[in-house]
N, C-alpha and C positions, 0 to 999 in steps of 0.2 A: 234751212233753207240756203243759208249765204254758204255751206259747205258744198251742197249739191250744185249750186249755180256754179262754183269753181270747178268743180268735178266733171260735168257734163260735156262742156268745149274741149275737155282734153281727151275725153273720149271719142269724140265724134271727131276730132283731129287724127288720132291713131287709126280709127276705121278708115277714114279718108287716104290715108297712106297706105293702109292695107290693101284696101280697093286698087290700088296699082297692081297688084301680085296675087289677088284671091278672090275668087267667086264670093259672092256675099253669103252663101250657105257655110261657109267654111269658116267666115267671120264670126256669123252667127251662133254656131256651134259652140266655138271657142268662147265667146261673150257668156253665154248662158253655162257650158259645163265648171268654168273659173270662178262665175258669179255663185253657183251652188256650192262647191268644194269652200267657197270664202264663207258663205252661209254658216255651213256646218261646221267648219274650225271655230267661228266665233261664237256660235249660239247653242250648239250641241252640249257643252260643259254645264252650262246652265240650266237649259230647258230639257234635256234628254230627249226622249222619243216625244215628247209632248210636242216638242218642236213643230210635228209635223200634224198635230190633232187640229183640226178645224169645225168650228159649230156648222158651217156649208161649204162643203167639199166643192160642189157642184158650181156654188160663184166663185169660188178662188180658183178652179179650174178655166171657168168660161172666163174671168178677167185677166188670168195669165197667159192664156191663148190671144186676147186682144192685145195684150202688151207684145208680144210676139208677132202678131199681125203687123202692129206698128214698128217694130225693130226692122222686119223684113222689108216693109216698103222704105224707112229711113236709110238702112244701110245701102240699100240699091241705089236711092236716089245721090247720096253722097259720092258716088263713083262720079257724076256729071253735073252736080249743083255745087255753087260756094256754100264754105260754113254757114257763113253769114246769112244769106238766101234761105239756107232749110230752115235756119234755126227762126227766123221771121214768120215763114209761112206755118212750121209747127206751132206757132203760139195763135193760129186761127182754134185751137181746141176748145178756149174757154165760151167761145160762141157756140160749138157744136155741145158742151155742155149745158150751156143755159138752154137751148133749145129740146135737148133730150131729158132735160130734168122733170120736163112735164109730164110726159107717159111713164117714164121710170120710177121717178121720186114722188111723183104727185105734187111738185111744187108748183106755184102760181108765177108766172111772169108777164110783168105789165109790160106797155107799150113803150116804154123808154128801153128798156131791156132788149126787145125786139128791135126796135130801130137801132140801138149800139151795134148788134149781130148784123143789121144788114149791112150797115156802114163798113163793120168791120171787114166783111166780106169783098166789099168793092176795095178796101185795101191790099186784100190778098191778090184781088185781081190786078191790081195796079203792079204789085211785086212780080206775079209770074208774065204779064202781058201777053195773053195766049196768043199764038199765030204771030206775033211780032219778031219770033226768033232770038230775042233777047236773052232769053231764059231756057234752058234744055227742057225738052218735054217733060222728061224726067221728074221735074219739079211737082207735079202732076200727083204724082206718088207721093209727095211729103202731105199733101192734102188730105189721102188716103189714111197716112200717119196721123193725122189731127183727128181724123174722125175715130179711128180705132183706140187712138189716146184718151180722147173725150170720153168715150166707152167705159174707158179702163177706169179713169178717176171717177164716174159715178158708182162704179160697182167696188170701187175700193173705198170709196165713201158710206156706201150702204154695208159693208161688212166690218168698218173700223170699230164697232161698237160690239162686236162678239168675238173678234179674233185680235190677238195682238200683234204688235207691228212685226216681230221677229218671225212670227207663223206666216203673215201675209208675203213677206219679201221673200220666204224660202220657198214657198209654194210657187211663185211667179218664177224661181230660179229652175225648180225641180220641172214643173211644167215644159219650161223653155229647154230645159238640155234634154228631156225624154223625146220632144217632140223633134227637136233639131238632130236628135242622133239618129233617128229613123231616115232623114233626109240627107246627112252629110256625105254618108259611103258611094252616093251616086256624084259627087262635088269636091272628091278627097285632093287635098294638095299637100302634099309633104313640104312643112317650111324646110327653106333651105339656108338659113342662116338664124344665128343665137338674136337678132335685133327683131326679125319674125315671130320667135318663140315668144319673147317678152311682149311684144305689141300685142299679140294675141292673147295672151295670160292678161295683160295689165286692163286692157281696154275690159273684160269681162268684171275684171275686180274693180274697178273705177266706176264703172255704170251701175254695179249691184251696190256699192255702198252711198252713191249718189241718189238710188231711188229707195234704199233705206232711210236716209236723210229728209226725204221729202214725205214718206209716212209718217215717221215721227214727227215732223214739222206741223203737219195738218192735225195731229192729235193734240197739240198744244195751243193752236192758234188759226183763226181763221183763215179761210181761204182768199178774202178781201184784204187782208193784212200783208198776208205772203206774195201775192202776186206782183208789188213791186220789186221787190228783192227779186223773185222769179223771172223777171224780165231782163235782169242782169246778164244772162245768158248771152241775149244778144252783143253784150259790149265784148263778151269774151271769145265769142265765135269770131266777130270783127277782126279783132285783135291776134287770134291764132290765124284765121284765113288768112291775113295781109301778111304777119310775121313768115310763116311756114309754105304757103301756097301763091303768095304775091295775088291774093284776090282782093278788090275793096268794091264795096256796095257804090252804083251809081246813085244819081240824084231820084230817079225814078223809084228803086228801091228804098231811100230813104223816108220818100214820102210815104210809100205805102207802109214804112214801118212804122212811123208816127201814128196813122191813122187805127192800125191794128193794136198798137201798145195804148192808145188814147180810149178806144172803144173797150179794150180788155181791163183797164183799170176802172172806167167807169160802170162796168158790168159789175165788178167786185164792191166797186161802191154802193151801187144801188143793191144789191145781194144784202151788204151789211145793213143798210137803212132799214131794209123791209125785214131783217131779221131782228 
């Protein structure tokens, strides 16, 4: 999880740089194709064609499309929203996971966790401040990202017992690469410099490795143990946002961040106690 936390802010920084010259569809295509090629190079020698064999292909397809939807919304928003702000809003996904685990996984959620979900979304409202003009309206897309990513996490948890991590992360890349390849001809922009080619390729490889490390982490440890480490992305996003783009969160954003992180950690604590 620590490796993933270090990688994701770098991927998002590369995407934000690329958004100055490329449509999100182009970046998403490059991200998934390079991700897929890396997974094949890493895992095909060991697993062969069994790498693509899933016990639940429909669930794998659905969860992969959910991550693709989250990627589309997040990469689009990064063209207008500071890295740290996007990272903070994205961490509302544990609240969505808690709410949706009832109908999908049949889990029981007590009033304490429901209270944490409610207060956590208040923290998100403080960060976004709709109507104030402080944050670009595209920040709302990050909330859509959180919804898609929350569902993605639930179905990843559901399938983790039947499919190996290498298969799961390769399916993610495969479905994303196929779907984005259908759309990219309408948005194609030929890279003009070596830097653009390297950034387009590296963003996908870094993101693919990050998601693989997350899947492996959840195989070995409980979500409540990993959550404090995952929130380290906010630190990385803040530092890179300031160094590369000169963005630094204001006092209201830090207040909302504290609420979101606090509620997210409390939900993880209650889940562990319940388990």
